[in-house]
Backbone as XML, in Angstrom:
<?xml version="1.0"?>
<chain id="A" units="angstrom">
  <residue number="1" name="MET">
    <atom name="N" x="-24.768" y="-42.718" z="474.242"/>
    <atom name="CA" x="-23.449" y="-43.276" z="474.155"/>
    <atom name="C" x="-22.785" y="-42.726" z="472.892"/>
  </residue>
  <residue number="2" name="THR">
    <atom name="N" x="-21.591" y="-42.205" z="473.045"/>
    <atom name="CA" x="-20.896" y="-41.622" z="471.900"/>
    <atom name="C" x="-20.236" y="-42.703" z="471.056"/>
  </residue>
  <residue number="3" name="HIS">
    <atom name="N" x="-19.823" y="-42.304" z="469.873"/>
    <atom name="CA" x="-19.157" y="-43.240" z="468.965"/>
    <atom name="C" x="-17.870" y="-43.776" z="469.601"/>
  </residue>
  <residue number="4" name="PHE">
    <atom name="N" x="-17.130" y="-42.913" z="470.280"/>
    <atom name="CA" x="-15.893" y="-43.325" z="470.940"/>
    <atom name="C" x="-16.163" y="-44.377" z="472.004"/>
  </residue>
  <residue number="5" name="GLN">
    <atom name="N" x="-17.211" y="-44.213" z="472.781"/>
    <atom name="CA" x="-17.553" y="-45.181" z="473.820"/>
    <atom name="C" x="-17.981" y="-46.517" z="473.226"/>
  </residue>
  <residue number="6" name="GLU">
    <atom name="N" x="-18.665" y="-46.496" z="472.088"/>
    <atom name="CA" x="-19.071" y="-47.737" z="471.442"/>
    <atom name="C" x="-17.865" y="-48.477" z="470.863"/>
  </residue>
  <residue number="7" name="LYS">
    <atom name="N" x="-16.945" y="-47.730" z="470.292"/>
    <atom name="CA" x="-15.789" y="-48.334" z="469.638"/>
    <atom name="C" x="-14.776" y="-48.858" z="470.658"/>
  </residue>
  <residue number="8" name="PHE">
    <atom name="N" x="-14.573" y="-48.140" z="471.738"/>
    <atom name="CA" x="-13.583" y="-48.516" z="472.739"/>
    <atom name="C" x="-14.251" y="-48.749" z="474.090"/>
  </residue>
  <residue number="9" name="SER">
    <atom name="N" x="-14.888" y="-49.880" z="474.238"/>
    <atom name="CA" x="-15.513" y="-50.198" z="475.514"/>
    <atom name="C" x="-14.440" y="-50.618" z="476.510"/>
  </residue>
  <residue number="10" name="ARG">
    <atom name="N" x="-14.753" y="-50.592" z="477.761"/>
    <atom name="CA" x="-13.826" y="-50.986" z="478.815"/>
    <atom name="C" x="-13.398" y="-52.440" z="478.626"/>
  </residue>
  <residue number="11" name="ARG">
    <atom name="N" x="-14.314" y="-53.286" z="478.237"/>
    <atom name="CA" x="-14.018" y="-54.707" z="478.022"/>
    <atom name="C" x="-12.999" y="-54.891" z="476.890"/>
  </residue>
  <residue number="12" name="LYS">
    <atom name="N" x="-13.170" y="-54.167" z="475.788"/>
    <atom name="CA" x="-12.232" y="-54.272" z="474.671"/>
    <atom name="C" x="-10.854" y="-53.771" z="475.068"/>
  </residue>
  <residue number="13" name="ILE">
    <atom name="N" x="-10.799" y="-52.702" z="475.825"/>
    <atom name="CA" x="-9.512" y="-52.156" z="476.266"/>
    <atom name="C" x="-8.807" y="-53.144" z="477.199"/>
  </residue>
  <residue number="14" name="LEU">
    <atom name="N" x="-9.536" y="-53.760" z="478.123"/>
    <atom name="CA" x="-8.926" y="-54.733" z="479.021"/>
    <atom name="C" x="-8.430" y="-55.969" z="478.270"/>
  </residue>
  <residue number="15" name="LYS">
    <atom name="N" x="-9.180" y="-56.425" z="477.267"/>
    <atom name="CA" x="-8.730" y="-57.557" z="476.449"/>
    <atom name="C" x="-7.451" y="-57.194" z="475.702"/>
  </residue>
  <residue number="16" name="PHE">
    <atom name="N" x="-7.399" y="-55.988" z="475.175"/>
    <atom name="CA" x="-6.230" y="-55.534" z="474.447"/>
    <atom name="C" x="-5.007" y="-55.466" z="475.371"/>
  </residue>
  <residue number="17" name="ILE">
    <atom name="N" x="-5.185" y="-54.978" z="476.569"/>
    <atom name="CA" x="-4.083" y="-54.893" z="477.537"/>
    <atom name="C" x="-3.619" y="-56.292" z="477.941"/>
  </residue>
  <residue number="18" name="ALA">
    <atom name="N" x="-4.560" y="-57.192" z="478.174"/>
    <atom name="CA" x="-4.188" y="-58.564" z="478.542"/>
    <atom name="C" x="-3.429" y="-59.256" z="477.415"/>
  </residue>
  <residue number="19" name="LEU">
    <atom name="N" x="-3.857" y="-59.061" z="476.200"/>
    <atom name="CA" x="-3.171" y="-59.643" z="475.052"/>
    <atom name="C" x="-1.781" y="-59.044" z="474.904"/>
  </residue>
  <residue number="20" name="GLY">
    <atom name="N" x="-1.668" y="-57.766" z="475.090"/>
    <atom name="CA" x="-0.368" y="-57.096" z="474.998"/>
    <atom name="C" x="0.592" y="-57.544" z="476.079"/>
  </residue>
  <residue number="21" name="ALA">
    <atom name="N" x="0.070" y="-57.897" z="477.251"/>
    <atom name="CA" x="0.929" y="-58.354" z="478.343"/>
    <atom name="C" x="1.399" y="-59.782" z="478.130"/>
  </residue>
  <residue number="22" name="THR">
    <atom name="N" x="0.613" y="-60.613" z="477.459"/>
    <atom name="CA" x="1.006" y="-62.010" z="477.257"/>
    <atom name="C" x="1.902" y="-62.200" z="476.038"/>
  </residue>
  <residue number="23" name="ALA">
    <atom name="N" x="1.893" y="-61.294" z="475.100"/>
    <atom name="CA" x="2.708" y="-61.453" z="473.886"/>
    <atom name="C" x="4.204" y="-61.549" z="474.202"/>
  </residue>
  <residue number="24" name="PRO">
    <atom name="N" x="4.784" y="-60.687" z="475.043"/>
    <atom name="CA" x="6.213" y="-60.835" z="475.351"/>
    <atom name="C" x="6.537" y="-62.137" z="476.083"/>
  </residue>
  <residue number="25" name="ILE">
    <atom name="N" x="5.633" y="-62.610" z="476.895"/>
    <atom name="CA" x="5.861" y="-63.872" z="477.614"/>
    <atom name="C" x="5.910" y="-65.035" z="476.628"/>
  </residue>
  <residue number="26" name="LEU">
    <atom name="N" x="4.976" y="-65.076" z="475.691"/>
    <atom name="CA" x="4.975" y="-66.123" z="474.675"/>
    <atom name="C" x="6.219" y="-66.043" z="473.807"/>
  </residue>
  <residue number="27" name="ASN">
    <atom name="N" x="6.643" y="-64.841" z="473.470"/>
    <atom name="CA" x="7.837" y="-64.666" z="472.656"/>
    <atom name="C" x="9.077" y="-65.190" z="473.385"/>
  </residue>
  <residue number="28" name="THR">
    <atom name="N" x="9.136" y="-65.016" z="474.690"/>
    <atom name="CA" x="10.255" y="-65.525" z="475.482"/>
    <atom name="C" x="10.292" y="-67.040" z="475.438"/>
  </residue>
  <residue number="29" name="PHE">
    <atom name="N" x="9.144" y="-67.705" z="475.603"/>
    <atom name="CA" x="9.105" y="-69.160" z="475.545"/>
    <atom name="C" x="9.495" y="-69.685" z="474.173"/>
  </residue>
  <residue number="30" name="ILE">
    <atom name="N" x="9.052" y="-69.035" z="473.128"/>
    <atom name="CA" x="9.398" y="-69.451" z="471.773"/>
    <atom name="C" x="10.893" y="-69.284" z="471.552"/>
  </residue>
  <residue number="31" name="GLY">
    <atom name="N" x="11.459" y="-68.186" z="472.021"/>
    <atom name="CA" x="12.893" y="-67.958" z="471.883"/>
    <atom name="C" x="13.711" y="-68.984" z="472.636"/>
  </residue>
  <residue number="32" name="GLN">
    <atom name="N" x="13.272" y="-69.402" z="473.812"/>
    <atom name="CA" x="13.988" y="-70.414" z="474.573"/>
    <atom name="C" x="13.928" y="-71.759" z="473.876"/>
  </residue>
  <residue number="33" name="ALA">
    <atom name="N" x="12.820" y="-72.086" z="473.264"/>
    <atom name="CA" x="12.698" y="-73.362" z="472.564"/>
    <atom name="C" x="13.624" y="-73.405" z="471.359"/>
  </residue>
  <residue number="34" name="GLN">
    <atom name="N" x="13.780" y="-72.310" z="470.666"/>
    <atom name="CA" x="14.664" y="-72.263" z="469.520"/>
    <atom name="C" x="16.121" y="-72.259" z="469.945"/>
  </residue>
  <residue number="35" name="ALA">
    <atom name="N" x="16.437" y="-71.691" z="471.083"/>
    <atom name="CA" x="17.811" y="-71.605" z="471.547"/>
    <atom name="C" x="18.251" y="-72.862" z="472.289"/>
  </residue>
  <residue number="36" name="ALA">
    <atom name="N" x="17.405" y="-73.856" z="472.396"/>
    <atom name="CA" x="17.728" y="-75.045" z="473.168"/>
    <atom name="C" x="18.798" y="-75.901" z="472.509"/>
  </residue>
  <residue number="37" name="LYS">
    <atom name="N" x="18.957" y="-75.836" z="471.200"/>
    <atom name="CA" x="19.946" y="-76.656" z="470.509"/>
    <atom name="C" x="21.311" y="-75.983" z="470.532"/>
  </residue>
  <residue number="38" name="ALA">
    <atom name="N" x="22.346" y="-76.804" z="470.660"/>
    <atom name="CA" x="23.718" y="-76.311" z="470.696"/>
    <atom name="C" x="24.365" y="-76.472" z="469.325"/>
  </residue>
  <residue number="39" name="SER">
    <atom name="N" x="25.416" y="-75.733" z="469.093"/>
    <atom name="CA" x="26.124" y="-75.829" z="467.824"/>
    <atom name="C" x="26.915" y="-77.137" z="467.756"/>
  </residue>
  <residue number="40" name="LYS">
    <atom name="N" x="27.256" y="-77.529" z="466.542"/>
    <atom name="CA" x="28.037" y="-78.754" z="466.353"/>
    <atom name="C" x="29.412" y="-78.626" z="467.011"/>
  </residue>
  <residue number="41" name="GLU">
    <atom name="N" x="29.994" y="-77.446" z="466.950"/>
    <atom name="CA" x="31.308" y="-77.225" z="467.563"/>
    <atom name="C" x="31.236" y="-77.379" z="469.081"/>
  </residue>
  <residue number="42" name="ALA">
    <atom name="N" x="30.200" y="-76.822" z="469.684"/>
    <atom name="CA" x="30.065" y="-76.902" z="471.142"/>
    <atom name="C" x="29.854" y="-78.339" z="471.619"/>
  </residue>
  <residue number="43" name="MET">
    <atom name="N" x="29.193" y="-79.147" z="470.816"/>
    <atom name="CA" x="28.926" y="-80.546" z="471.181"/>
    <atom name="C" x="29.994" y="-81.494" z="470.639"/>
  </residue>
  <residue number="44" name="GLN">
    <atom name="N" x="31.043" y="-80.944" z="470.049"/>
    <atom name="CA" x="32.157" y="-81.710" z="469.493"/>
    <atom name="C" x="31.668" y="-82.781" z="468.513"/>
  </residue>
  <residue number="45" name="TYR">
    <atom name="N" x="30.702" y="-82.379" z="467.681"/>
    <atom name="CA" x="30.112" y="-83.298" z="466.708"/>
    <atom name="C" x="31.129" y="-83.652" z="465.637"/>
  </residue>
  <residue number="46" name="ARG">
    <atom name="N" x="31.090" y="-84.910" z="465.205"/>
    <atom name="CA" x="31.894" y="-85.368" z="464.072"/>
    <atom name="C" x="31.078" y="-86.363" z="463.264"/>
  </residue>
  <residue number="47" name="ASP">
    <atom name="N" x="31.425" y="-86.533" z="461.993"/>
    <atom name="CA" x="30.672" y="-87.409" z="461.096"/>
    <atom name="C" x="31.048" y="-88.878" z="461.228"/>
  </residue>
  <residue number="48" name="LYS">
    <atom name="N" x="31.984" y="-89.217" z="462.082"/>
    <atom name="CA" x="32.426" y="-90.599" z="462.261"/>
    <atom name="C" x="32.008" y="-91.084" z="463.647"/>
  </residue>
  <residue number="49" name="PRO">
    <atom name="N" x="31.696" y="-92.375" z="463.788"/>
    <atom name="CA" x="31.287" y="-92.903" z="465.093"/>
    <atom name="C" x="32.444" y="-92.974" z="466.080"/>
  </residue>
  <residue number="50" name="ASN">
    <atom name="N" x="32.115" y="-93.122" z="467.346"/>
    <atom name="CA" x="33.092" y="-93.316" z="468.412"/>
    <atom name="C" x="32.957" y="-94.766" z="468.863"/>
  </residue>
  <residue number="51" name="GLY">
    <atom name="N" x="33.658" y="-95.653" z="468.189"/>
    <atom name="CA" x="33.500" y="-97.078" z="468.457"/>
    <atom name="C" x="32.125" y="-97.519" z="468.007"/>
  </residue>
  <residue number="52" name="LYS">
    <atom name="N" x="31.356" y="-98.120" z="468.916"/>
    <atom name="CA" x="29.989" y="-98.540" z="468.593"/>
    <atom name="C" x="28.975" y="-97.425" z="468.830"/>
  </residue>
  <residue number="53" name="GLU">
    <atom name="N" x="29.403" y="-96.337" z="469.413"/>
    <atom name="CA" x="28.511" y="-95.209" z="469.672"/>
    <atom name="C" x="28.377" y="-94.374" z="468.408"/>
  </residue>
  <residue number="54" name="GLN">
    <atom name="N" x="27.153" y="-94.264" z="467.903"/>
    <atom name="CA" x="26.868" y="-93.422" z="466.750"/>
    <atom name="C" x="25.452" y="-92.887" z="466.853"/>
  </residue>
  <residue number="55" name="CYS">
    <atom name="N" x="25.172" y="-91.842" z="466.113"/>
    <atom name="CA" x="23.884" y="-91.148" z="466.206"/>
    <atom name="C" x="22.690" y="-92.064" z="465.956"/>
  </residue>
  <residue number="56" name="SER">
    <atom name="N" x="22.834" y="-93.033" z="465.061"/>
    <atom name="CA" x="21.692" y="-93.885" z="464.722"/>
    <atom name="C" x="21.203" y="-94.719" z="465.909"/>
  </residue>
  <residue number="57" name="ASN">
    <atom name="N" x="22.035" y="-94.951" z="466.929"/>
    <atom name="CA" x="21.571" y="-95.676" z="468.113"/>
    <atom name="C" x="21.603" y="-94.786" z="469.363"/>
  </residue>
  <residue number="58" name="CYS">
    <atom name="N" x="21.451" y="-93.483" z="469.149"/>
    <atom name="CA" x="21.410" y="-92.515" z="470.247"/>
    <atom name="C" x="19.957" y="-92.120" z="470.528"/>
  </residue>
  <residue number="59" name="ALA">
    <atom name="N" x="19.634" y="-91.889" z="471.781"/>
    <atom name="CA" x="18.273" y="-91.500" z="472.178"/>
    <atom name="C" x="17.916" y="-90.093" z="471.687"/>
  </residue>
  <residue number="60" name="GLN">
    <atom name="N" x="18.920" y="-89.271" z="471.388"/>
    <atom name="CA" x="18.676" y="-87.896" z="470.943"/>
    <atom name="C" x="18.409" y="-87.801" z="469.442"/>
  </residue>
  <residue number="61" name="PHE">
    <atom name="N" x="18.698" y="-88.858" z="468.686"/>
    <atom name="CA" x="18.635" y="-88.834" z="467.220"/>
    <atom name="C" x="17.202" y="-88.979" z="466.726"/>
  </residue>
  <residue number="62" name="ILE">
    <atom name="N" x="16.842" y="-88.156" z="465.731"/>
    <atom name="CA" x="15.537" y="-88.215" z="465.065"/>
    <atom name="C" x="15.823" y="-88.593" z="463.625"/>
  </residue>
  <residue number="63" name="SER">
    <atom name="N" x="15.502" y="-89.822" z="463.255"/>
    <atom name="CA" x="15.853" y="-90.308" z="461.924"/>
    <atom name="C" x="14.945" y="-89.710" z="460.857"/>
  </residue>
  <residue number="64" name="SER">
    <atom name="N" x="15.453" y="-89.724" z="459.627"/>
    <atom name="CA" x="14.671" y="-89.260" z="458.488"/>
    <atom name="C" x="13.945" y="-90.453" z="457.875"/>
  </residue>
  <residue number="65" name="ASP">
    <atom name="N" x="13.282" y="-90.225" z="456.766"/>
    <atom name="CA" x="12.531" y="-91.292" z="456.104"/>
    <atom name="C" x="13.446" y="-92.392" z="455.574"/>
  </residue>
  <residue number="66" name="SER">
    <atom name="N" x="14.614" y="-92.028" z="455.093"/>
    <atom name="CA" x="15.561" y="-92.978" z="454.520"/>
    <atom name="C" x="16.682" y="-93.255" z="455.529"/>
  </residue>
  <residue number="67" name="PRO">
    <atom name="N" x="17.082" y="-94.508" z="455.717"/>
    <atom name="CA" x="18.140" y="-94.821" z="456.680"/>
    <atom name="C" x="19.495" y="-94.213" z="456.307"/>
  </residue>
  <residue number="68" name="GLU">
    <atom name="N" x="19.728" y="-93.973" z="455.015"/>
    <atom name="CA" x="21.008" y="-93.416" z="454.577"/>
    <atom name="C" x="21.053" y="-91.893" z="454.692"/>
  </residue>
  <residue number="69" name="ALA">
    <atom name="N" x="19.910" y="-91.262" z="454.716"/>
    <atom name="CA" x="19.845" y="-89.795" z="454.747"/>
    <atom name="C" x="20.142" y="-89.266" z="456.147"/>
  </residue>
  <residue number="70" name="ASN">
    <atom name="N" x="20.597" y="-88.026" z="456.183"/>
    <atom name="CA" x="20.857" y="-87.376" z="457.468"/>
    <atom name="C" x="19.551" y="-87.162" z="458.221"/>
  </residue>
  <residue number="71" name="GLY">
    <atom name="N" x="19.655" y="-87.145" z="459.536"/>
    <atom name="CA" x="18.502" y="-86.891" z="460.385"/>
    <atom name="C" x="18.693" y="-85.615" z="461.174"/>
  </residue>
  <residue number="72" name="GLU">
    <atom name="N" x="17.978" y="-85.513" z="462.279"/>
    <atom name="CA" x="18.089" y="-84.367" z="463.174"/>
    <atom name="C" x="18.432" y="-84.858" z="464.563"/>
  </residue>
  <residue number="73" name="CYS">
    <atom name="N" x="18.755" y="-83.922" z="465.430"/>
    <atom name="CA" x="19.098" y="-84.250" z="466.811"/>
    <atom name="C" x="18.323" y="-83.323" z="467.738"/>
  </residue>
  <residue number="74" name="LYS">
    <atom name="N" x="17.974" y="-83.829" z="468.904"/>
    <atom name="CA" x="17.277" y="-83.008" z="469.895"/>
    <atom name="C" x="18.217" y="-82.013" z="470.548"/>
  </residue>
  <residue number="75" name="VAL">
    <atom name="N" x="19.521" y="-82.247" z="470.456"/>
    <atom name="CA" x="20.511" y="-81.420" z="471.142"/>
    <atom name="C" x="21.344" y="-80.578" z="470.179"/>
  </residue>
  <residue number="76" name="VAL">
    <atom name="N" x="21.768" y="-81.177" z="469.061"/>
    <atom name="CA" x="22.662" y="-80.516" z="468.111"/>
    <atom name="C" x="21.846" y="-79.889" z="466.982"/>
  </residue>
  <residue number="77" name="GLU">
    <atom name="N" x="22.190" y="-78.672" z="466.602"/>
    <atom name="CA" x="21.468" y="-78.002" z="465.522"/>
    <atom name="C" x="21.983" y="-78.458" z="464.163"/>
  </residue>
  <residue number="78" name="GLY">
    <atom name="N" x="21.105" y="-78.425" z="463.175"/>
    <atom name="CA" x="21.460" y="-78.775" z="461.808"/>
    <atom name="C" x="21.285" y="-80.256" z="461.520"/>
  </residue>
  <residue number="79" name="ASP">
    <atom name="N" x="21.667" y="-80.647" z="460.293"/>
    <atom name="CA" x="21.595" y="-82.047" z="459.886"/>
    <atom name="C" x="22.654" y="-82.863" z="460.617"/>
  </residue>
  <residue number="80" name="VAL">
    <atom name="N" x="22.292" y="-84.100" z="460.953"/>
    <atom name="CA" x="23.193" y="-84.989" z="461.676"/>
    <atom name="C" x="23.269" y="-86.313" z="460.929"/>
  </residue>
  <residue number="81" name="SER">
    <atom name="N" x="24.472" y="-86.791" z="460.721"/>
    <atom name="CA" x="24.676" y="-88.063" z="460.040"/>
    <atom name="C" x="24.342" y="-89.222" z="460.972"/>
  </residue>
  <residue number="82" name="PRO">
    <atom name="N" x="23.700" y="-90.275" z="460.474"/>
    <atom name="CA" x="23.428" y="-91.448" z="461.315"/>
    <atom name="C" x="24.713" y="-92.109" z="461.829"/>
  </residue>
  <residue number="83" name="GLN">
    <atom name="N" x="25.819" y="-91.914" z="461.105"/>
    <atom name="CA" x="27.096" y="-92.474" z="461.542"/>
    <atom name="C" x="27.907" y="-91.477" z="462.368"/>
  </residue>
  <residue number="84" name="GLY">
    <atom name="N" x="27.343" y="-90.326" z="462.688"/>
    <atom name="CA" x="28.054" y="-89.305" z="463.450"/>
    <atom name="C" x="28.087" y="-89.605" z="464.939"/>
  </residue>
  <residue number="85" name="TRP">
    <atom name="N" x="28.708" y="-88.702" z="465.702"/>
    <atom name="CA" x="28.813" y="-88.846" z="467.154"/>
    <atom name="C" x="29.081" y="-87.475" z="467.760"/>
  </residue>
  <residue number="86" name="CYS">
    <atom name="N" x="28.615" y="-87.266" z="468.997"/>
    <atom name="CA" x="28.944" y="-86.059" z="469.753"/>
    <atom name="C" x="28.941" y="-86.394" z="471.241"/>
  </residue>
  <residue number="87" name="ILE">
    <atom name="N" x="29.283" y="-85.424" z="472.071"/>
    <atom name="CA" x="29.381" y="-85.671" z="473.507"/>
    <atom name="C" x="28.022" y="-85.810" z="474.183"/>
  </residue>
  <residue number="88" name="ALA">
    <atom name="N" x="26.949" y="-85.525" z="473.458"/>
    <atom name="CA" x="25.600" y="-85.680" z="474.023"/>
    <atom name="C" x="25.045" y="-87.086" z="473.805"/>
  </residue>
  <residue number="89" name="TYR">
    <atom name="N" x="25.882" y="-88.008" z="473.346"/>
    <atom name="CA" x="25.437" y="-89.363" z="473.037"/>
    <atom name="C" x="24.847" y="-90.035" z="474.283"/>
  </residue>
  <residue number="90" name="VAL">
    <atom name="N" x="23.652" y="-90.620" z="474.098"/>
    <atom name="CA" x="22.977" y="-91.415" z="475.138"/>
    <atom name="C" x="22.435" y="-92.652" z="474.445"/>
  </residue>
  <residue number="91" name="GLN">
    <atom name="N" x="22.856" y="-93.821" z="474.907"/>
    <atom name="CA" x="22.423" y="-95.042" z="474.258"/>
    <atom name="C" x="20.913" y="-95.243" z="474.390"/>
  </residue>
  <residue number="92" name="ARG">
    <atom name="N" x="20.293" y="-95.686" z="473.302"/>
    <atom name="CA" x="18.856" y="-95.978" z="473.288"/>
    <atom name="C" x="18.515" y="-97.170" z="474.119"/>
  </residue>
</chain>
């Protein structure tokens, strides 16, 4: 068995090809997960509530450690005020 055959066995080559084929698929899923959030402009986000509807009682809101601090949203990108509102509002 030559050095080349020991270094590049058929099994290693097939593993390398399989890994190379799955990398673009994983990258696509990761890209879709990051692109899932919409901009504040697209969701018509504002820092003031719409009547009793506000981010702090929305199902999409992810609160921070402090009630006064901004949190996150499952739909809107960036920091979101607990007193804010957008068109993605869904009551908890």
